[in-house]
Each structure stands twice: as C-alpha cells, then as structure tokens.
mmCIF file as Biopython writes it, N, C-alpha, C and O atoms, coordinates in Angstrom:
data_model
#
loop_
_atom_site.group_PDB
_atom_site.id
_atom_site.type_symbol
_atom_site.label_atom_id
_atom_site.label_alt_id
_atom_site.label_comp_id
_atom_site.label_asym_id
_atom_site.label_entity_id
_atom_site.label_seq_id
_atom_site.pdbx_PDB_ins_code
_atom_site.Cartn_x
_atom_site.Cartn_y
_atom_site.Cartn_z
_atom_site.occupancy
_atom_site.B_iso_or_equiv
_atom_site.auth_seq_id
_atom_site.auth_asym_id
_atom_site.pdbx_PDB_model_num
ATOM 1   N N  . MET A ? 1  ? 2.050   -23.238 -53.534 1.0 0.0 1  A 1 
ATOM 2   C CA . MET A ? 1  ? 1.434   -22.239 -52.971 1.0 0.0 1  A 1 
ATOM 3   C C  . MET A ? 1  ? 0.712   -22.665 -51.731 1.0 0.0 1  A 1 
ATOM 4   O O  . MET A ? 1  ? -0.015  -23.658 -51.776 1.0 0.0 1  A 1 
ATOM 5   N N  . ALA A ? 2  ? 0.875   -21.932 -50.547 1.0 0.0 2  A 1 
ATOM 6   C CA . ALA A ? 2  ? 0.240   -22.358 -49.272 1.0 0.0 2  A 1 
ATOM 7   C C  . ALA A ? 2  ? -1.093  -21.950 -49.099 1.0 0.0 2  A 1 
ATOM 8   O O  . ALA A ? 2  ? -1.368  -20.812 -49.477 1.0 0.0 2  A 1 
ATOM 9   N N  . THR A ? 3  ? -1.951  -22.624 -48.620 1.0 0.0 3  A 1 
ATOM 10  C CA . THR A ? 3  ? -3.349  -22.172 -48.134 1.0 0.0 3  A 1 
ATOM 11  C C  . THR A ? 3  ? -3.462  -22.058 -46.622 1.0 0.0 3  A 1 
ATOM 12  O O  . THR A ? 3  ? -2.844  -22.778 -45.837 1.0 0.0 3  A 1 
ATOM 13  N N  . ARG A ? 4  ? -4.274  -21.128 -46.296 1.0 0.0 4  A 1 
ATOM 14  C CA . ARG A ? 4  ? -4.618  -20.872 -44.923 1.0 0.0 4  A 1 
ATOM 15  C C  . ARG A ? 4  ? -5.655  -21.769 -44.460 1.0 0.0 4  A 1 
ATOM 16  O O  . ARG A ? 4  ? -6.667  -21.968 -45.133 1.0 0.0 4  A 1 
ATOM 17  N N  . ARG A ? 5  ? -5.445  -22.328 -43.319 1.0 0.0 5  A 1 
ATOM 18  C CA . ARG A ? 5  ? -6.731  -23.036 -42.711 1.0 0.0 5  A 1 
ATOM 19  C C  . ARG A ? 5  ? -7.505  -22.104 -41.898 1.0 0.0 5  A 1 
ATOM 20  O O  . ARG A ? 5  ? -6.969  -21.193 -41.266 1.0 0.0 5  A 1 
ATOM 21  N N  . LYS A ? 6  ? -8.900  -22.346 -41.910 1.0 0.0 6  A 1 
ATOM 22  C CA . LYS A ? 6  ? -9.630  -21.674 -40.987 1.0 0.0 6  A 1 
ATOM 23  C C  . LYS A ? 6  ? -9.608  -22.108 -39.480 1.0 0.0 6  A 1 
ATOM 24  O O  . LYS A ? 6  ? -9.908  -23.284 -39.275 1.0 0.0 6  A 1 
ATOM 25  N N  . THR A ? 7  ? -9.352  -21.468 -38.590 1.0 0.0 7  A 1 
ATOM 26  C CA . THR A ? 7  ? -9.681  -22.029 -37.167 1.0 0.0 7  A 1 
ATOM 27  C C  . THR A ? 7  ? -11.127 -21.905 -36.768 1.0 0.0 7  A 1 
ATOM 28  O O  . THR A ? 7  ? -11.852 -20.994 -37.168 1.0 0.0 7  A 1 
ATOM 29  N N  . THR A ? 8  ? -11.497 -22.843 -35.982 1.0 0.0 8  A 1 
ATOM 30  C CA . THR A ? 8  ? -12.955 -22.777 -35.516 1.0 0.0 8  A 1 
ATOM 31  C C  . THR A ? 8  ? -13.007 -22.228 -34.189 1.0 0.0 8  A 1 
ATOM 32  O O  . THR A ? 8  ? -14.008 -22.508 -33.529 1.0 0.0 8  A 1 
ATOM 33  N N  . THR A ? 9  ? -12.160 -21.530 -33.690 1.0 0.0 9  A 1 
ATOM 34  C CA . THR A ? 9  ? -12.017 -21.033 -32.365 1.0 0.0 9  A 1 
ATOM 35  C C  . THR A ? 9  ? -13.059 -19.894 -32.169 1.0 0.0 9  A 1 
ATOM 36  O O  . THR A ? 9  ? -13.146 -18.993 -33.003 1.0 0.0 9  A 1 
ATOM 37  N N  . GLU A ? 10 ? -13.713 -19.930 -31.254 1.0 0.0 10 A 1 
ATOM 38  C CA . GLU A ? 10 ? -14.895 -18.838 -30.817 1.0 0.0 10 A 1 
ATOM 39  C C  . GLU A ? 10 ? -14.269 -17.672 -30.486 1.0 0.0 10 A 1 
ATOM 40  O O  . GLU A ? 10 ? -13.264 -17.801 -29.787 1.0 0.0 10 A 1 
ATOM 41  N N  . PRO A ? 11 ? -14.609 -16.517 -30.815 1.0 0.0 11 A 1 
ATOM 42  C CA . PRO A ? 11 ? -14.131 -15.188 -30.439 1.0 0.0 11 A 1 
ATOM 43  C C  . PRO A ? 11 ? -14.220 -15.040 -28.982 1.0 0.0 11 A 1 
ATOM 44  O O  . PRO A ? 11 ? -15.227 -15.400 -28.371 1.0 0.0 11 A 1 
ATOM 45  N N  . LYS A ? 12 ? -13.131 -14.489 -28.367 1.0 0.0 12 A 1 
ATOM 46  C CA . LYS A ? 12 ? -13.238 -14.480 -26.739 1.0 0.0 12 A 1 
ATOM 47  C C  . LYS A ? 12 ? -13.991 -13.285 -26.431 1.0 0.0 12 A 1 
ATOM 48  O O  . LYS A ? 12 ? -13.795 -12.245 -27.060 1.0 0.0 12 A 1 
ATOM 49  N N  . THR A ? 13 ? -14.848 -13.372 -25.489 1.0 0.0 13 A 1 
ATOM 50  C CA . THR A ? 13 ? -15.368 -12.218 -24.960 1.0 0.0 13 A 1 
ATOM 51  C C  . THR A ? 13 ? -14.547 -11.645 -23.738 1.0 0.0 13 A 1 
ATOM 52  O O  . THR A ? 13 ? -13.928 -12.304 -22.903 1.0 0.0 13 A 1 
ATOM 53  N N  . PRO A ? 14 ? -14.674 -10.298 -23.814 1.0 0.0 14 A 1 
ATOM 54  C CA . PRO A ? 14 ? -13.730 -9.776  -22.636 1.0 0.0 14 A 1 
ATOM 55  C C  . PRO A ? 14 ? -14.382 -10.127 -21.260 1.0 0.0 14 A 1 
ATOM 56  O O  . PRO A ? 14 ? -15.596 -10.320 -21.191 1.0 0.0 14 A 1 
ATOM 57  N N  . GLU A ? 15 ? -13.560 -10.210 -20.150 1.0 0.0 15 A 1 
ATOM 58  C CA . GLU A ? 15 ? -14.102 -10.508 -18.827 1.0 0.0 15 A 1 
ATOM 59  C C  . GLU A ? 15 ? -14.500 -9.162  -18.478 1.0 0.0 15 A 1 
ATOM 60  O O  . GLU A ? 15 ? -14.085 -8.196  -19.119 1.0 0.0 15 A 1 
ATOM 61  N N  . ALA A ? 16 ? -15.241 -9.058  -17.548 1.0 0.0 16 A 1 
ATOM 62  C CA . ALA A ? 16 ? -15.856 -8.016  -16.760 1.0 0.0 16 A 1 
ATOM 63  C C  . ALA A ? 16 ? -14.793 -7.451  -15.913 1.0 0.0 16 A 1 
ATOM 64  O O  . ALA A ? 16 ? -14.154 -8.382  -15.423 1.0 0.0 16 A 1 
ATOM 65  N N  . PRO A ? 17 ? -14.369 -6.369  -15.563 1.0 0.0 17 A 1 
ATOM 66  C CA . PRO A ? 17 ? -13.422 -5.969  -14.688 1.0 0.0 17 A 1 
ATOM 67  C C  . PRO A ? 17 ? -13.804 -6.339  -13.340 1.0 0.0 17 A 1 
ATOM 68  O O  . PRO A ? 17 ? -15.012 -6.318  -13.100 1.0 0.0 17 A 1 
ATOM 69  N N  . SER A ? 18 ? -12.908 -6.717  -12.298 1.0 0.0 18 A 1 
ATOM 70  C CA . SER A ? 18 ? -13.181 -6.782  -11.131 1.0 0.0 18 A 1 
ATOM 71  C C  . SER A ? 18 ? -12.494 -6.152  -10.176 1.0 0.0 18 A 1 
ATOM 72  O O  . SER A ? 18 ? -11.295 -5.976  -10.392 1.0 0.0 18 A 1 
ATOM 73  N N  . PHE A ? 19 ? -12.948 -5.770  -9.182  1.0 0.0 19 A 1 
ATOM 74  C CA . PHE A ? 19 ? -12.434 -4.740  -8.208  1.0 0.0 19 A 1 
ATOM 75  C C  . PHE A ? 19 ? -12.418 -5.223  -6.698  1.0 0.0 19 A 1 
ATOM 76  O O  . PHE A ? 19 ? -13.316 -5.936  -6.252  1.0 0.0 19 A 1 
ATOM 77  N N  . THR A ? 20 ? -11.394 -4.811  -5.973  1.0 0.0 20 A 1 
ATOM 78  C CA . THR A ? 20 ? -11.302 -5.037  -4.491  1.0 0.0 20 A 1 
ATOM 79  C C  . THR A ? 20 ? -12.283 -4.302  -3.758  1.0 0.0 20 A 1 
ATOM 80  O O  . THR A ? 20 ? -12.868 -3.436  -4.408  1.0 0.0 20 A 1 
ATOM 81  N N  . LYS A ? 21 ? -12.614 -4.447  -2.515  1.0 0.0 21 A 1 
ATOM 82  C CA . LYS A ? 21 ? -13.427 -3.751  -1.522  1.0 0.0 21 A 1 
ATOM 83  C C  . LYS A ? 21 ? -12.836 -2.150  -1.571  1.0 0.0 21 A 1 
ATOM 84  O O  . LYS A ? 21 ? -13.542 -1.157  -1.741  1.0 0.0 21 A 1 
ATOM 85  N N  . GLU A ? 22 ? -11.610 -2.156  -1.410  1.0 0.0 22 A 1 
ATOM 86  C CA . GLU A ? 22 ? -11.016 -0.853  -1.114  1.0 0.0 22 A 1 
ATOM 87  C C  . GLU A ? 22 ? -11.215 0.032   -2.319  1.0 0.0 22 A 1 
ATOM 88  O O  . GLU A ? 22 ? -11.459 1.231   -2.184  1.0 0.0 22 A 1 
ATOM 89  N N  . GLN A ? 23 ? -11.118 -0.515  -3.423  1.0 0.0 23 A 1 
ATOM 90  C CA . GLN A ? 23 ? -11.146 0.126   -4.754  1.0 0.0 23 A 1 
ATOM 91  C C  . GLN A ? 23 ? -12.786 0.483   -4.936  1.0 0.0 23 A 1 
ATOM 92  O O  . GLN A ? 23 ? -13.127 1.574   -5.392  1.0 0.0 23 A 1 
ATOM 93  N N  . LEU A ? 24 ? -13.572 -0.341  -4.615  1.0 0.0 24 A 1 
ATOM 94  C CA . LEU A ? 24 ? -15.007 -0.004  -4.901  1.0 0.0 24 A 1 
ATOM 95  C C  . LEU A ? 24 ? -15.431 1.160   -3.924  1.0 0.0 24 A 1 
ATOM 96  O O  . LEU A ? 24 ? -16.197 2.035   -4.328  1.0 0.0 24 A 1 
ATOM 97  N N  . LEU A ? 25 ? -14.933 1.172   -2.637  1.0 0.0 25 A 1 
ATOM 98  C CA . LEU A ? 25 ? -15.251 2.014   -1.783  1.0 0.0 25 A 1 
ATOM 99  C C  . LEU A ? 25 ? -14.890 3.529   -2.152  1.0 0.0 25 A 1 
ATOM 100 O O  . LEU A ? 25 ? -15.340 4.477   -1.508  1.0 0.0 25 A 1 
ATOM 101 N N  . THR A ? 26 ? -14.091 3.658   -3.176  1.0 0.0 26 A 1 
ATOM 102 C CA . THR A ? 26 ? -13.338 4.892   -3.687  1.0 0.0 26 A 1 
ATOM 103 C C  . THR A ? 26 ? -14.253 5.516   -4.775  1.0 0.0 26 A 1 
ATOM 104 O O  . THR A ? 26 ? -14.341 6.733   -4.940  1.0 0.0 26 A 1 
ATOM 105 N N  . PHE A ? 27 ? -14.924 4.598   -5.500  1.0 0.0 27 A 1 
ATOM 106 C CA . PHE A ? 27 ? -15.769 4.929   -6.728  1.0 0.0 27 A 1 
ATOM 107 C C  . PHE A ? 27 ? -16.865 5.931   -6.491  1.0 0.0 27 A 1 
ATOM 108 O O  . PHE A ? 27 ? -17.484 5.793   -5.436  1.0 0.0 27 A 1 
ATOM 109 N N  . ASP A ? 28 ? -17.228 6.960   -7.325  1.0 0.0 28 A 1 
ATOM 110 C CA . ASP A ? 28 ? -18.140 7.790   -7.366  1.0 0.0 28 A 1 
ATOM 111 C C  . ASP A ? 28 ? -19.606 7.027   -7.594  1.0 0.0 28 A 1 
ATOM 112 O O  . ASP A ? 28 ? -20.697 7.426   -7.187  1.0 0.0 28 A 1 
ATOM 113 N N  . ARG A ? 29 ? -19.373 6.014   -8.234  1.0 0.0 29 A 1 
ATOM 114 C CA . ARG A ? 29 ? -20.766 5.224   -8.606  1.0 0.0 29 A 1 
ATOM 115 C C  . ARG A ? 29 ? -21.328 4.811   -7.284  1.0 0.0 29 A 1 
ATOM 116 O O  . ARG A ? 29 ? -22.548 4.882   -7.138  1.0 0.0 29 A 1 
ATOM 117 N N  . TYR A ? 30 ? -20.532 4.363   -6.251  1.0 0.0 30 A 1 
ATOM 118 C CA . TYR A ? 30 ? -21.073 3.920   -4.965  1.0 0.0 30 A 1 
ATOM 119 C C  . TYR A ? 30 ? -20.897 5.033   -4.055  1.0 0.0 30 A 1 
ATOM 120 O O  . TYR A ? 30 ? -20.761 4.548   -2.932  1.0 0.0 30 A 1 
ATOM 121 N N  . ARG A ? 31 ? -20.838 6.228   -4.012  1.0 0.0 31 A 1 
ATOM 122 C CA . ARG A ? 31 ? -20.615 7.210   -3.119  1.0 0.0 31 A 1 
ATOM 123 C C  . ARG A ? 31 ? -21.659 7.301   -2.173  1.0 0.0 31 A 1 
ATOM 124 O O  . ARG A ? 31 ? -21.368 7.683   -1.040  1.0 0.0 31 A 1 
ATOM 125 N N  . GLU A ? 32 ? -22.990 6.974   -2.489  1.0 0.0 32 A 1 
ATOM 126 C CA . GLU A ? 32 ? -23.966 6.972   -1.671  1.0 0.0 32 A 1 
ATOM 127 C C  . GLU A ? 32 ? -24.057 5.805   -0.591  1.0 0.0 32 A 1 
ATOM 128 O O  . GLU A ? 32 ? -24.497 5.966   0.547   1.0 0.0 32 A 1 
ATOM 129 N N  . ARG A ? 33 ? -23.630 4.740   -1.054  1.0 0.0 33 A 1 
ATOM 130 C CA . ARG A ? 33 ? -23.785 3.414   -0.408  1.0 0.0 33 A 1 
ATOM 131 C C  . ARG A ? 33 ? -22.637 2.998   0.209   1.0 0.0 33 A 1 
ATOM 132 O O  . ARG A ? 33 ? -22.663 1.820   0.566   1.0 0.0 33 A 1 
ATOM 133 N N  . ARG A ? 34 ? -21.481 3.709   0.478   1.0 0.0 34 A 1 
ATOM 134 C CA . ARG A ? 34 ? -20.240 3.416   1.018   1.0 0.0 34 A 1 
ATOM 135 C C  . ARG A ? 34 ? -20.345 2.488   2.402   1.0 0.0 34 A 1 
ATOM 136 O O  . ARG A ? 34 ? -19.787 1.414   2.628   1.0 0.0 34 A 1 
ATOM 137 N N  . ASP A ? 35 ? -21.141 3.168   3.152   1.0 0.0 35 A 1 
ATOM 138 C CA . ASP A ? 35 ? -21.406 2.346   4.428   1.0 0.0 35 A 1 
ATOM 139 C C  . ASP A ? 35 ? -21.869 0.934   4.136   1.0 0.0 35 A 1 
ATOM 140 O O  . ASP A ? 35 ? -21.275 -0.015  4.648   1.0 0.0 35 A 1 
ATOM 141 N N  . LEU A ? 36 ? -22.933 0.755   3.312   1.0 0.0 36 A 1 
ATOM 142 C CA . LEU A ? 36 ? -23.352 -0.605  3.151   1.0 0.0 36 A 1 
ATOM 143 C C  . LEU A ? 36 ? -22.350 -1.580  2.411   1.0 0.0 36 A 1 
ATOM 144 O O  . LEU A ? 36 ? -22.229 -2.771  2.695   1.0 0.0 36 A 1 
ATOM 145 N N  . LEU A ? 37 ? -21.644 -0.913  1.419   1.0 0.0 37 A 1 
ATOM 146 C CA . LEU A ? 37 ? -20.658 -1.790  0.822   1.0 0.0 37 A 1 
ATOM 147 C C  . LEU A ? 37 ? -19.554 -2.312  1.860   1.0 0.0 37 A 1 
ATOM 148 O O  . LEU A ? 37 ? -19.109 -3.460  1.893   1.0 0.0 37 A 1 
ATOM 149 N N  . GLY A ? 38 ? -19.200 -1.264  2.692   1.0 0.0 38 A 1 
ATOM 150 C CA . GLY A ? 38 ? -18.193 -1.643  3.923   1.0 0.0 38 A 1 
ATOM 151 C C  . GLY A ? 38 ? -18.662 -2.919  4.601   1.0 0.0 38 A 1 
ATOM 152 O O  . GLY A ? 38 ? -17.847 -3.825  4.777   1.0 0.0 38 A 1 
ATOM 153 N N  . VAL A ? 39 ? -19.854 -3.041  4.970   1.0 0.0 39 A 1 
ATOM 154 C CA . VAL A ? 39 ? -20.374 -4.264  5.535   1.0 0.0 39 A 1 
ATOM 155 C C  . VAL A ? 39 ? -20.593 -5.496  4.667   1.0 0.0 39 A 1 
ATOM 156 O O  . VAL A ? 39 ? -20.315 -6.617  5.093   1.0 0.0 39 A 1 
ATOM 157 N N  . LEU A ? 40 ? -21.059 -5.304  3.528   1.0 0.0 40 A 1 
ATOM 158 C CA . LEU A ? 40 ? -21.307 -6.390  2.573   1.0 0.0 40 A 1 
ATOM 159 C C  . LEU A ? 40 ? -20.189 -7.150  2.016   1.0 0.0 40 A 1 
ATOM 160 O O  . LEU A ? 40 ? -20.157 -8.381  2.010   1.0 0.0 40 A 1 
ATOM 161 N N  . LEU A ? 41 ? -19.257 -6.379  1.539   1.0 0.0 41 A 1 
ATOM 162 C CA . LEU A ? 41 ? -18.018 -6.733  0.729   1.0 0.0 41 A 1 
ATOM 163 C C  . LEU A ? 41 ? -16.890 -7.490  1.706   1.0 0.0 41 A 1 
ATOM 164 O O  . LEU A ? 41 ? -16.670 -7.039  2.830   1.0 0.0 41 A 1 
ATOM 165 N N  . GLU A ? 42 ? -16.296 -8.491  1.278   1.0 0.0 42 A 1 
ATOM 166 C CA . GLU A ? 42 ? -15.301 -9.031  2.079   1.0 0.0 42 A 1 
ATOM 167 C C  . GLU A ? 42 ? -14.053 -8.526  1.510   1.0 0.0 42 A 1 
ATOM 168 O O  . GLU A ? 42 ? -13.965 -8.145  0.342   1.0 0.0 42 A 1 
ATOM 169 N N  . ASP A ? 43 ? -12.945 -8.528  2.475   1.0 0.0 43 A 1 
ATOM 170 C CA . ASP A ? 43 ? -11.680 -7.637  2.151   1.0 0.0 43 A 1 
ATOM 171 C C  . ASP A ? 43 ? -10.933 -8.271  1.034   1.0 0.0 43 A 1 
ATOM 172 O O  . ASP A ? 43 ? -10.546 -7.553  0.112   1.0 0.0 43 A 1 
ATOM 173 N N  . GLU A ? 44 ? -10.691 -9.559  1.025   1.0 0.0 44 A 1 
ATOM 174 C CA . GLU A ? 44 ? -9.789  -10.265 0.082   1.0 0.0 44 A 1 
ATOM 175 C C  . GLU A ? 44 ? -10.432 -10.762 -1.236  1.0 0.0 44 A 1 
ATOM 176 O O  . GLU A ? 44 ? -9.763  -11.416 -2.036  1.0 0.0 44 A 1 
ATOM 177 N N  . GLN A ? 45 ? -11.635 -10.476 -1.446  1.0 0.0 45 A 1 
ATOM 178 C CA . GLN A ? 45 ? -12.392 -10.854 -2.666  1.0 0.0 45 A 1 
ATOM 179 C C  . GLN A ? 45 ? -12.419 -9.859  -3.612  1.0 0.0 45 A 1 
ATOM 180 O O  . GLN A ? 45 ? -12.206 -8.707  -3.236  1.0 0.0 45 A 1 
ATOM 181 N N  . ARG A ? 46 ? -12.691 -10.138 -5.028  1.0 0.0 46 A 1 
ATOM 182 C CA . ARG A ? 46 ? -12.738 -9.188  -5.978  1.0 0.0 46 A 1 
ATOM 183 C C  . ARG A ? 46 ? -14.242 -9.379  -6.491  1.0 0.0 46 A 1 
ATOM 184 O O  . ARG A ? 46 ? -14.833 -10.456 -6.561  1.0 0.0 46 A 1 
ATOM 185 N N  . TYR A ? 47 ? -14.768 -8.056  -6.853  1.0 0.0 47 A 1 
ATOM 186 C CA . TYR A ? 47 ? -16.194 -8.046  -7.396  1.0 0.0 47 A 1 
ATOM 187 C C  . TYR A ? 47 ? -16.286 -7.316  -8.789  1.0 0.0 47 A 1 
ATOM 188 O O  . TYR A ? 47 ? -15.467 -6.449  -9.095  1.0 0.0 47 A 1 
ATOM 189 N N  . THR A ? 48 ? -17.179 -7.647  -9.513  1.0 0.0 48 A 1 
ATOM 190 C CA . THR A ? 48 ? -17.659 -6.993  -10.721 1.0 0.0 48 A 1 
ATOM 191 C C  . THR A ? 48 ? -18.705 -6.039  -10.342 1.0 0.0 48 A 1 
ATOM 192 O O  . THR A ? 48 ? -19.142 -6.128  -9.195  1.0 0.0 48 A 1 
ATOM 193 N N  . TYR A ? 49 ? -19.117 -5.249  -11.029 1.0 0.0 49 A 1 
ATOM 194 C CA . TYR A ? 49 ? -20.062 -4.145  -10.874 1.0 0.0 49 A 1 
ATOM 195 C C  . TYR A ? 49 ? -21.491 -4.785  -10.786 1.0 0.0 49 A 1 
ATOM 196 O O  . TYR A ? 49 ? -22.366 -4.304  -10.067 1.0 0.0 49 A 1 
ATOM 197 N N  . ASP A ? 50 ? -21.684 -5.956  -11.603 1.0 0.0 50 A 1 
ATOM 198 C CA . ASP A ? 50 ? -22.892 -6.643  -11.615 1.0 0.0 50 A 1 
ATOM 199 C C  . ASP A ? 50 ? -23.067 -7.325  -10.238 1.0 0.0 50 A 1 
ATOM 200 O O  . ASP A ? 50 ? -24.162 -7.345  -9.676  1.0 0.0 50 A 1 
ATOM 201 N N  . GLU A ? 51 ? -21.919 -7.902  -9.695  1.0 0.0 51 A 1 
ATOM 202 C CA . GLU A ? 51 ? -21.900 -8.615  -8.498  1.0 0.0 51 A 1 
ATOM 203 C C  . GLU A ? 51 ? -22.237 -7.558  -7.326  1.0 0.0 51 A 1 
ATOM 204 O O  . GLU A ? 51 ? -23.118 -7.780  -6.496  1.0 0.0 51 A 1 
ATOM 205 N N  . VAL A ? 52 ? -21.579 -6.580  -7.338  1.0 0.0 52 A 1 
ATOM 206 C CA . VAL A ? 52 ? -21.891 -5.362  -6.267  1.0 0.0 52 A 1 
ATOM 207 C C  . VAL A ? 52 ? -23.317 -5.022  -6.194  1.0 0.0 52 A 1 
ATOM 208 O O  . VAL A ? 52 ? -23.942 -5.059  -5.134  1.0 0.0 52 A 1 
ATOM 209 N N  . ASP A ? 53 ? -23.927 -4.628  -7.538  1.0 0.0 53 A 1 
ATOM 210 C CA . ASP A ? 53 ? -25.255 -4.365  -7.732  1.0 0.0 53 A 1 
ATOM 211 C C  . ASP A ? 53 ? -26.078 -5.347  -7.152  1.0 0.0 53 A 1 
ATOM 212 O O  . ASP A ? 53 ? -26.903 -5.067  -6.282  1.0 0.0 53 A 1 
ATOM 213 N N  . ALA A ? 54 ? -25.893 -6.513  -7.596  1.0 0.0 54 A 1 
ATOM 214 C CA . ALA A ? 54 ? -26.843 -7.754  -7.007  1.0 0.0 54 A 1 
ATOM 215 C C  . ALA A ? 54 ? -26.778 -7.957  -5.437  1.0 0.0 54 A 1 
ATOM 216 O O  . ALA A ? 54 ? -27.784 -8.375  -4.864  1.0 0.0 54 A 1 
ATOM 217 N N  . LEU A ? 55 ? -25.716 -7.698  -4.783  1.0 0.0 55 A 1 
ATOM 218 C CA . LEU A ? 55 ? -25.605 -7.854  -3.343  1.0 0.0 55 A 1 
ATOM 219 C C  . LEU A ? 55 ? -26.280 -6.740  -2.822  1.0 0.0 55 A 1 
ATOM 220 O O  . LEU A ? 55 ? -26.984 -7.021  -1.852  1.0 0.0 55 A 1 
ATOM 221 N N  . MET A ? 56 ? -26.285 -5.518  -3.178  1.0 0.0 56 A 1 
ATOM 222 C CA . MET A ? 56 ? -26.921 -4.327  -2.745  1.0 0.0 56 A 1 
ATOM 223 C C  . MET A ? 56 ? -28.342 -4.613  -2.742  1.0 0.0 56 A 1 
ATOM 224 O O  . MET A ? 56 ? -29.040 -4.550  -1.730  1.0 0.0 56 A 1 
ATOM 225 N N  . ASN A ? 57 ? -28.821 -4.981  -4.086  1.0 0.0 57 A 1 
ATOM 226 C CA . ASN A ? 57 ? -30.246 -4.951  -4.324  1.0 0.0 57 A 1 
ATOM 227 C C  . ASN A ? 57 ? -30.878 -6.135  -3.384  1.0 0.0 57 A 1 
ATOM 228 O O  . ASN A ? 57 ? -32.001 -5.994  -2.900  1.0 0.0 57 A 1 
ATOM 229 N N  . ASP A ? 58 ? -30.105 -7.289  -3.159  1.0 0.0 58 A 1 
ATOM 230 C CA . ASP A ? 58 ? -30.628 -8.465  -2.319  1.0 0.0 58 A 1 
ATOM 231 C C  . ASP A ? 58 ? -30.750 -7.913  -0.892  1.0 0.0 58 A 1 
ATOM 232 O O  . ASP A ? 58 ? -31.640 -8.291  -0.129  1.0 0.0 58 A 1 
ATOM 233 N N  . PHE A ? 59 ? -29.797 -6.980  -0.555  1.0 0.0 59 A 1 
ATOM 234 C CA . PHE A ? 59 ? -29.942 -6.622  0.917   1.0 0.0 59 A 1 
ATOM 235 C C  . PHE A ? 59 ? -31.083 -5.697  1.054   1.0 0.0 59 A 1 
ATOM 236 O O  . PHE A ? 59 ? -31.836 -5.798  2.022   1.0 0.0 59 A 1 
ATOM 237 N N  . MET A ? 60 ? -31.244 -4.860  0.204   1.0 0.0 60 A 1 
ATOM 238 C CA . MET A ? 60 ? -32.420 -3.804  0.303   1.0 0.0 60 A 1 
ATOM 239 C C  . MET A ? 60 ? -33.685 -4.287  0.236   1.0 0.0 60 A 1 
ATOM 240 O O  . MET A ? 60 ? -34.654 -3.694  0.709   1.0 0.0 60 A 1 
ATOM 241 N N  . LYS A ? 61 ? -33.742 -5.592  -0.466  1.0 0.0 61 A 1 
ATOM 242 C CA . LYS A ? 61 ? -35.130 -6.273  -0.654  1.0 0.0 61 A 1 
ATOM 243 C C  . LYS A ? 61 ? -35.358 -7.141  0.502   1.0 0.0 61 A 1 
ATOM 244 O O  . LYS A ? 61 ? -36.414 -7.771  0.544   1.0 0.0 61 A 1 
ATOM 245 N N  . GLY A ? 62 ? -34.478 -7.256  1.473   1.0 0.0 62 A 1 
ATOM 246 C CA . GLY A ? 62 ? -34.543 -8.171  2.609   1.0 0.0 62 A 1 
ATOM 247 C C  . GLY A ? 62 ? -35.695 -7.532  3.589   1.0 0.0 62 A 1 
ATOM 248 O O  . GLY A ? 62 ? -36.058 -6.358  3.516   1.0 0.0 62 A 1 
ATOM 249 N N  . LYS A ? 63 ? -36.169 -8.423  4.445   1.0 0.0 63 A 1 
ATOM 250 C CA . LYS A ? 63 ? -37.128 -8.239  5.271   1.0 0.0 63 A 1 
ATOM 251 C C  . LYS A ? 63 ? -36.479 -7.626  6.605   1.0 0.0 63 A 1 
ATOM 252 O O  . LYS A ? 63 ? -35.345 -7.948  6.960   1.0 0.0 63 A 1 
ATOM 253 N N  . VAL A ? 64 ? -37.208 -6.796  7.259   1.0 0.0 64 A 1 
ATOM 254 C CA . VAL A ? 64 ? -36.709 -6.286  8.754   1.0 0.0 64 A 1 
ATOM 255 C C  . VAL A ? 64 ? -37.193 -7.270  9.668   1.0 0.0 64 A 1 
ATOM 256 O O  . VAL A ? 64 ? -38.257 -7.850  9.449   1.0 0.0 64 A 1 
ATOM 257 N N  . LYS A ? 65 ? -36.413 -7.529  10.791  1.0 0.0 65 A 1 
ATOM 258 C CA . LYS A ? 65 ? -36.837 -8.505  11.648  1.0 0.0 65 A 1 
ATOM 259 C C  . LYS A ? 65 ? -37.494 -7.619  12.817  1.0 0.0 65 A 1 
ATOM 260 O O  . LYS A ? 65 ? -37.999 -8.166  13.797  1.0 0.0 65 A 1 
#
C-alpha cells in the first residue's frame, strides 16, 4: 500500500494585479485624478493599486516651492 508524503511547500499568495498607465487612466477609481496620474506614471511600467495610491499620496503631501 502506498503512502502519501506531505509536502512542506508554503501556500502561494496571489500576486496583486498590475496595470499599465493607459489602463489606469480609464478606471473610474482614478477618474478625479487622471491629470495627476498622467504626469506621475511612466508609460512602459506596470503599477498595482497600492503603488498608484502611494505615489499620489506622496505627491499630495509634498511642499510647494
């Protein structure tokens, strides 16, 4: 009779989805800040929601020169 071995692999956590600048600019979530995102985000890079929110928060907390 065969016995099963228990594997000690950790369960994989799903990765947060990432989006391009063009995709993010079409989302209703960022409807009010499209102009800001157009400046802050780079064209060829992918961003998660957390990264975009952090970029916007950092920019909004910046000091005016």
